[in-house]
C-alpha positions as CSV (number, residue, x, y, z in Angstrom):
1,M,70.8,12.0,92.3
2,A,67.9,13.2,94.3
3,T,64.6,11.3,94.1
4,S,61.2,12.6,94.9
5,K,59.0,11.2,97.8
6,K,56.5,10.0,95.1
7,S,59.1,8.0,93.2
8,R,60.2,6.2,96.4
9,R,56.6,5.3,97.2
10,T,56.0,3.9,93.7
11,A,59.2,1.8,93.9
12,G,58.1,0.4,97.3
13,L,54.6,-0.6,96.0
14,A,56.2,-2.3,93.1
15,A,58.5,-4.4,95.3
16,I,55.5,-5.4,97.5
17,A,53.6,-6.4,94.4
18,V,56.5,-8.6,93.2
19,V,56.7,-10.3,96.6
20,A,52.9,-10.9,96.7
21,A,52.9,-12.3,93.2
22,T,55.8,-14.6,94.1
23,A,54.0,-15.9,97.2
24,L,50.7,-16.4,95.3
25,S,52.6,-18.2,92.6
26,S,54.1,-20.5,95.2
27,E,50.7,-21.2,96.9
28,V,49.1,-22.0,93.5
29,S,51.9,-24.3,92.6
30,A,51.7,-26.1,96.0
31,F,47.9,-26.5,95.6
32,A,48.3,-27.8,92.1
33,N,51.0,-30.2,93.2
34,Q,48.8,-31.4,96.1
35,R,45.8,-31.9,93.9
36,T,47.9,-33.6,91.3
37,G,49.2,-35.9,94.0
38,A,45.7,-36.7,95.3
39,L,44.4,-37.4,91.8
40,A,47.5,-39.6,91.2
41,D,46.6,-41.6,94.4
42,A,42.9,-42.0,93.3
43,G,42.3,-45.4,91.7
44,T,45.2,-47.1,93.7
45,L,43.4,-47.9,96.9
46,A,42.7,-51.6,97.4
47,A,41.0,-53.7,100.0
48,E,42.5,-56.6,101.8
49,F,40.4,-58.9,104.1
50,E,39.9,-62.5,105.1
51,D,39.1,-64.5,102.0
52,G,35.7,-66.1,102.2
53,I,34.6,-64.1,105.2
54,P,31.0,-65.1,105.7
55,A,28.3,-62.4,105.3
56,K,24.6,-62.7,105.6
57,A,22.7,-62.1,102.4
58,S,20.3,-59.9,104.4
59,G,23.2,-57.5,105.0
60,G,24.7,-56.0,108.1
61,T,27.9,-58.0,108.4
62,V,30.9,-55.7,109.3
63,I,34.1,-56.7,107.4
64,P,37.5,-55.4,108.8
65,V,39.5,-54.1,105.8
66,T,43.2,-53.2,105.5
67,V,43.8,-50.4,102.9
68,T,46.7,-50.8,100.5
69,G,47.9,-48.5,97.7
70,G,47.5,-45.4,99.7
71,G,46.1,-44.1,103.0
72,A,42.6,-43.6,104.4
73,G,43.5,-40.4,106.2
74,D,45.1,-39.7,109.6
75,T,41.8,-38.5,111.0
76,A,38.1,-39.0,110.4
77,K,38.1,-35.5,108.9
78,A,40.9,-36.3,106.5
79,F,39.1,-39.5,105.6
80,G,36.0,-37.5,104.7
81,A,38.0,-35.3,102.4
82,L,39.4,-38.3,100.5
83,R,35.8,-39.3,99.6
84,I,36.5,-43.0,100.0
85,T,33.6,-45.4,99.2
86,A,33.2,-49.1,98.6
87,K,31.2,-51.6,96.7
88,I,30.7,-55.4,97.3
89,G,29.5,-57.3,94.3
90,G,28.6,-54.1,92.6
91,V,26.4,-52.8,95.4
92,T,27.4,-49.8,97.5
93,A,28.5,-50.7,101.0
94,P,28.8,-48.3,104.0
95,V,32.4,-47.5,105.0
96,T,33.6,-46.5,108.5
97,W,37.1,-45.0,109.1
98,V,39.3,-46.8,111.7
99,D,42.8,-45.3,111.0
100,D,45.0,-44.5,108.1
101,S,45.3,-48.1,107.0
102,H,42.1,-49.7,108.3
103,L,38.4,-49.4,107.5
104,K,35.2,-51.2,108.4
105,V,32.9,-52.0,105.4
106,T,29.4,-53.2,106.1
107,A,28.1,-55.8,103.7
108,P,24.9,-54.6,101.9
109,A,21.9,-56.9,101.4
110,T,22.0,-59.0,98.2
111,S,19.4,-61.1,96.3
112,K,22.1,-63.6,95.3
113,A,24.1,-65.4,98.0
114,A,27.4,-66.0,96.2
115,A,31.1,-65.1,96.5
116,A,31.6,-61.4,95.8
117,T,34.7,-59.1,95.5
118,M,35.2,-55.7,97.0
119,I,36.3,-52.4,95.3
120,L,37.4,-49.2,97.0
121,F,36.7,-45.9,95.3
122,Q,38.4,-42.5,95.9
123,A,36.6,-39.5,94.6
124,G,34.6,-41.8,92.4
125,V,37.6,-43.5,90.9
126,A,37.7,-47.3,91.3
127,G,40.7,-49.1,92.6
128,P,41.6,-52.7,91.8
129,E,39.2,-55.5,92.6
130,S,40.0,-57.4,95.7
131,S,41.6,-60.8,95.4
132,A,39.7,-61.9,98.5
133,R,36.0,-62.5,98.2
134,V,33.1,-62.1,100.6
135,G,31.2,-65.3,101.1
136,Y,27.6,-64.3,101.1
137,T,25.4,-67.0,102.7
138,P,21.7,-67.4,102.4
139,V,19.5,-66.5,105.4
140,V,16.5,-68.4,106.6
141,N,14.2,-66.3,108.8
142,S,11.2,-68.6,109.1
143,V,9.6,-71.9,108.0
144,A,5.9,-72.3,107.8
145,P,4.3,-74.5,108.9
146,A,6.7,-74.8,111.8
147,A,5.6,-78.4,112.7
148,V,5.6,-81.2,110.1
149,S,4.9,-84.9,110.2
150,T,7.7,-87.4,110.5
151,V,6.4,-89.3,107.5
152,G,7.3,-86.3,105.3
153,G,5.5,-85.1,102.2
154,A,4.3,-81.7,103.5
155,T,5.1,-78.6,101.6
156,V,6.6,-75.7,103.6
157,T,7.5,-72.2,102.7
158,V,11.0,-71.0,103.6
159,T,11.5,-67.2,103.8
160,G,14.8,-65.4,104.1
161,A,17.3,-63.7,101.8
162,G,19.8,-64.5,99.1
163,F,18.0,-67.4,97.5
164,L,18.8,-66.4,93.9
165,G,22.3,-67.8,94.5
166,V,20.9,-71.3,95.2
167,D,21.5,-74.1,92.7
168,A,18.0,-75.3,91.9
169,E,19.5,-78.5,90.4
170,D,21.3,-79.5,93.5
171,P,19.0,-81.5,95.9
172,S,21.3,-80.8,98.9
173,S,20.8,-77.0,98.5
174,V,17.9,-77.3,101.0
175,T,18.2,-79.6,103.9
176,F,16.1,-80.6,106.9
177,G,18.6,-81.6,109.5
178,D,21.0,-83.8,107.6
179,T,18.5,-84.8,104.9
180,S,17.9,-83.1,101.6
181,A,14.5,-81.8,100.8
182,T,12.5,-84.2,98.6
183,S,12.2,-81.3,96.2
184,F,12.2,-77.6,96.3
185,T,11.5,-74.5,94.1
186,V,13.2,-71.1,94.3
187,V,10.3,-68.8,94.0
188,S,12.1,-65.5,94.6
189,A,15.2,-64.1,96.3
190,S,13.3,-64.4,99.6
191,K,11.1,-67.4,99.2
192,I,11.5,-71.2,98.6
193,T,8.9,-73.9,98.7
194,A,10.1,-77.3,99.7
195,V,8.7,-80.8,100.2
196,V,9.7,-82.2,103.6
197,P,11.6,-85.5,103.7
198,E,11.0,-88.2,106.3
199,G,12.4,-87.3,109.8
200,V,12.4,-88.3,113.4
201,N,10.4,-86.7,116.2
202,G,12.1,-83.6,117.4
203,P,13.6,-80.3,116.1
204,A,15.5,-80.1,112.8
205,P,17.2,-77.0,111.3
206,V,16.2,-76.0,107.8
207,R,19.3,-74.7,106.0
208,V,19.9,-73.3,102.5
209,S,23.2,-73.5,100.7
210,S,24.7,-71.5,97.8
211,T,28.2,-71.0,96.4
212,G,28.8,-68.5,99.2
213,G,28.1,-71.0,102.0
214,K,25.3,-72.4,104.1
215,S,22.7,-70.4,106.0
216,P,23.3,-70.2,109.8
217,V,21.0,-71.9,112.2
218,V,18.7,-69.5,114.0
219,T,15.5,-69.9,116.1
220,G,13.2,-69.3,113.2
221,S,15.0,-71.7,110.9
222,N,13.9,-74.8,112.8
223,V,11.0,-77.1,112.1
224,A,9.6,-79.5,114.6
225,Y,9.1,-83.0,113.3
226,R,6.1,-84.5,115.0
227,A,5.1,-88.2,114.9
228,P,1.4,-88.8,114.0
229,L,-0.2,-90.2,117.2
230,G,-2.9,-93.0,117.2
231,I,-5.1,-94.6,119.8
232,A,-4.6,-98.2,120.8
233,G,-7.2,-100.9,121.5
234,E,-10.9,-100.3,121.3
235,P,-11.5,-97.2,123.5
236,V,-14.9,-96.6,125.1
237,A,-16.3,-93.5,126.8
238,R,-19.6,-92.7,128.6
239,I,-22.2,-91.4,126.2
240,S,-23.1,-88.9,128.8
241,G,-19.7,-87.4,128.6
242,G,-16.9,-87.1,131.1
243,P,-13.2,-88.2,131.6
244,A,-11.8,-91.1,129.6
245,V,-8.2,-92.5,129.4
246,L,-6.7,-93.1,125.9
247,K,-3.6,-95.2,125.3
248,I,-1.5,-93.5,122.6
249,T,0.6,-95.1,119.9
250,G,3.2,-93.6,117.5
251,A,5.5,-91.8,120.0
252,E,5.8,-91.3,123.7
253,L,4.2,-88.4,125.4
254,G,7.2,-87.5,127.6
255,D,8.6,-88.5,130.9
256,D,6.5,-86.0,132.9
257,A,3.8,-83.4,132.5
258,K,6.4,-80.7,131.6
259,A,7.8,-82.8,128.7
260,F,4.2,-83.6,127.7
261,A,3.4,-79.9,127.5
262,A,6.3,-79.3,125.2
263,E,4.9,-81.8,122.7
264,R,1.7,-79.7,122.4
265,V,-0.7,-82.6,122.2
266,T,-4.4,-81.9,121.8
267,V,-7.4,-84.1,121.0
268,M,-10.2,-83.5,118.6
269,V,-13.6,-85.2,119.1
270,G,-15.3,-84.7,115.7
271,S,-14.6,-81.1,115.0
272,R,-14.5,-80.1,118.7
273,K,-11.2,-79.6,120.6
274,V,-11.2,-81.2,124.1
275,S,-8.8,-80.8,127.0
276,A,-6.1,-83.5,127.4
277,T,-4.0,-84.1,130.5
278,Y,-0.9,-86.2,131.1
279,V,-1.2,-89.6,132.7
280,D,2.1,-91.2,131.8
281,S,4.4,-91.6,128.7
282,T,1.8,-93.6,126.8
283,R,-1.6,-92.5,128.2
284,L,-3.6,-89.3,128.4
285,R,-6.9,-88.3,129.9
286,V,-9.5,-86.4,127.9
287,T,-12.9,-84.9,128.8
288,M,-15.3,-86.3,126.3
289,P,-18.5,-84.4,125.5
290,A,-21.9,-86.0,125.6
291,A,-22.8,-87.8,122.4
292,T,-25.9,-88.8,120.5
293,T,-24.3,-91.5,118.4
294,A,-22.9,-95.0,119.1
295,T,-19.4,-93.9,118.1
296,V,-17.5,-90.6,117.6
297,P,-14.3,-90.0,115.6
298,V,-11.4,-89.0,117.8
299,K,-7.9,-88.0,116.6
300,V,-4.8,-86.9,118.5
301,V,-3.1,-83.8,117.2
302,H,0.6,-83.6,117.8
303,D,1.7,-79.9,117.6
304,G,-0.6,-79.4,114.6
305,V,0.1,-82.8,113.0
306,A,-3.1,-84.8,113.1
307,G,-3.0,-88.6,113.5
308,E,-5.5,-91.0,112.0
309,A,-9.1,-90.7,113.4
310,F,-10.3,-93.6,115.6
311,N,-13.9,-94.4,116.5
312,V,-14.5,-94.3,120.2
313,T,-17.5,-96.3,121.3
314,M,-19.9,-94.2,123.4
315,V,-21.5,-96.7,125.9
316,P,-24.8,-96.3,127.8
317,V,-24.5,-95.6,131.5
318,V,-26.5,-95.0,134.6
319,T,-26.0,-91.3,135.6
320,N,-27.9,-91.2,138.9
321,L,-29.8,-93.3,141.5
322,S,-32.2,-91.5,143.8
323,A,-31.3,-94.1,146.5
324,K,-28.0,-96.0,146.9
325,S,-29.1,-98.9,149.2
326,D,-31.9,-101.1,150.4
327,S,-32.3,-104.2,152.5
328,M,-32.0,-107.7,151.0
329,A,-35.7,-107.9,151.0
330,G,-35.9,-105.1,148.4
331,G,-39.1,-103.2,147.7
332,K,-37.7,-99.6,147.8
333,R,-38.7,-97.3,144.9
334,V,-35.6,-95.8,143.2
335,T,-35.6,-93.3,140.4
336,L,-32.9,-94.0,137.7
337,K,-31.4,-91.4,135.4
338,V,-29.7,-93.1,132.4
339,A,-28.0,-92.1,129.2
340,G,-27.9,-94.0,125.9
341,L,-29.5,-94.2,122.5
342,K,-33.3,-94.3,122.1
343,I,-33.3,-94.1,125.9
344,D,-37.1,-94.0,126.1
345,Q,-37.0,-97.6,124.8
346,A,-34.6,-98.8,127.5
347,T,-35.3,-102.2,128.9
348,G,-33.6,-105.0,130.9
349,F,-33.1,-103.2,134.2
350,K,-31.2,-105.2,136.8
351,F,-29.8,-104.8,140.3
352,G,-26.8,-107.1,140.1
353,E,-28.2,-110.2,138.5
354,N,-31.7,-109.5,139.8
355,P,-34.2,-108.2,137.2
356,A,-36.2,-105.1,138.3
357,T,-39.6,-103.8,137.4
358,C,-39.3,-100.2,136.1
359,E,-41.8,-97.6,134.9
360,K,-40.8,-94.9,132.4
361,K,-41.5,-91.3,133.5
362,G,-41.3,-88.2,131.3
363,T,-40.5,-87.8,127.7
364,G,-37.5,-87.0,125.4
365,T,-34.3,-86.2,127.2
366,A,-36.1,-85.9,130.5
367,V,-37.0,-89.6,130.7
368,T,-36.3,-91.3,134.0
369,F,-37.3,-94.8,135.2
370,L,-38.9,-95.5,138.5
371,C,-37.8,-99.0,139.6
372,T,-38.7,-101.3,142.4
373,V,-35.6,-102.8,144.0
374,P,-35.7,-106.6,143.6
375,P,-34.8,-108.9,146.5
376,A,-31.2,-110.2,146.8
377,D,-29.7,-113.4,148.0
378,A,-26.8,-111.8,149.8
379,P,-25.8,-108.4,151.1
380,G,-23.1,-106.3,149.4
381,P,-22.6,-103.9,146.5
382,V,-24.0,-104.5,143.0
383,A,-24.2,-102.7,139.7
384,V,-27.4,-101.3,138.3
385,T,-27.6,-102.1,134.6
386,F,-30.0,-101.7,131.6
387,V,-30.1,-102.1,127.8
388,D,-30.7,-99.0,125.7
389,G,-33.0,-98.7,122.7
390,E,-30.2,-99.9,120.4
391,E,-29.9,-103.1,122.5
392,R,-26.5,-102.0,123.9
393,E,-25.9,-103.0,127.5
394,S,-24.8,-100.3,129.9
395,R,-21.3,-100.1,131.4
396,F,-20.5,-99.8,135.1
397,T,-19.7,-96.4,136.5
398,A,-19.6,-95.2,140.1
399,A,-23.1,-93.7,139.6
400,A,-24.5,-97.2,139.0
401,S,-23.3,-98.6,142.3
402,F,-26.0,-99.9,144.7
403,G,-25.7,-101.7,148.0
404,Y,-27.8,-104.4,149.7
405,T,-27.9,-104.5,153.5
406,V,-28.8,-107.2,155.9
407,N,-31.6,-105.1,157.5
């Protein structure tokens, strides 16, 4: 039977439509199956990692993770399409793709340093909780003050992270070296105040412990125990000021100047800080300022730790002689400059054991004494001495040296 050209064209279009519909149906079915499979996999991804792996409470520790219960994608692009995320201790953690079965999860910061599990999510659906746990440890960033007395008792502030996981009832939760703090208070997740126990001179790490572990030792977590330093004997210094050597007790100053510098020793005269230089392991030299009192309080400060104040006696001295010698017959006129208390009332001038006649010149701090050199029984050096207005005899200095000659 003959068919028209129109009929044949209609039949062809119908066949094409059937083929297209069949193909579309197959693609829809495949997509549906793929999506169903993806949804079926969601919620099955789990994380395996080293149990108790340490992580800083401040965050940033990278944890290698093996993925089970499914894959993480053959490529980074495929990984992105899977929308895999993670949480540690309920806090979202950044995830980095490694390969189909491995990820890197970065531990987020936490206020409570304690053991925490990990959960992987796919498209927002949670997988099973990990059997392994992340061991969050506290972090100590700084301790202030950084120097404390070896006798203990000072209160320091410890700053860091993760302190809400610290057992406030356990004395060993905060330690100075190997010794527990005398007491401590957890103020916040980032602050603890602690009373320092006794210690020995030198550095000691301050560490904080929780169920997750113990804080690592870093530069900022150390305190320097410093022994309070005292002054031995009955030290004296010139009332006019100048260098004086002090013998130190309480601890040694170091084997050399470099070791001494590391101890950071300074000296306070009253409220004034004066320079101190190394002499040996038990002595230092200081430059004393001029004084107007018979004694001045001096204390040695060891890296911020002040020792007991000691009174240094400020003795009267001759500061200058206008002439340094005369014949044994004497008779030369010599002007003396002296320093002491109530110096305008000074008396008892002597050249060696020979009393001298002296006349006061000037007033106030400008007082000098014009003395006639007394005769001597023998040639040689002698000391010029006097008694100040408080009846204190002067001490010898190089400035008080005078010489008698034969002629």
